[in-house]
C-alpha positions as CSV (number, residue, x, y, z in Angstrom):
1,X,32.6,-23.4,7.3
2,X,32.9,-20.9,4.5
3,X,30.8,-17.8,4.4
4,X,29.1,-19.1,1.2
5,X,27.8,-22.2,2.9
6,X,26.6,-20.1,5.9
7,X,24.7,-17.9,3.5
8,X,23.1,-20.8,1.8
9,X,22.1,-22.3,5.1
10,X,20.5,-19.1,6.3
11,X,18.6,-18.7,3.0
12,X,17.3,-22.2,3.2
13,X,16.2,-21.7,6.8
14,X,14.4,-18.5,5.9
15,X,12.7,-20.1,3.0
16,X,11.5,-23.0,5.1
17,X,9.9,-20.7,7.7
18,X,6.2,-19.9,7.3
19,X,6.6,-16.1,7.0
20,X,10.1,-14.9,6.1
21,X,11.0,-11.6,7.6
22,X,11.0,-8.8,5.0
23,X,13.3,-5.8,5.6
24,X,10.5,-3.3,5.0
25,X,8.0,-5.0,7.3
26,X,9.8,-4.4,10.6
27,X,11.6,-1.9,12.7
28,X,11.0,1.4,14.6
29,X,11.5,3.5,11.5
30,X,8.8,1.6,9.6
31,X,6.4,2.0,12.5
32,X,7.0,5.7,12.8
33,X,6.5,6.1,9.1
34,X,3.1,4.2,9.2
35,X,1.9,6.2,12.2
36,X,2.9,9.5,10.5
37,X,1.2,8.5,7.3
38,X,-2.0,7.3,8.8
39,X,-2.3,10.0,11.4
40,X,-2.0,13.0,9.1
41,X,-4.6,13.9,6.5
42,X,-3.0,15.2,3.3
43,X,-4.6,18.2,1.7
44,X,-4.2,18.2,-2.1
45,X,-3.9,21.4,-4.0
46,X,-6.4,22.1,-6.7
47,X,-5.5,23.9,-9.9
């Protein structure tokens, strides 16, 4: 089996699933970023 056919099979499998996994929607780095962003209140400077 060539790498091209494996790639196409994995793409078709992901497309047939209900919710394909997006790279930005998972992982510890993403969870830490969201927690940091939602936990800290940002004070904006006024001119």
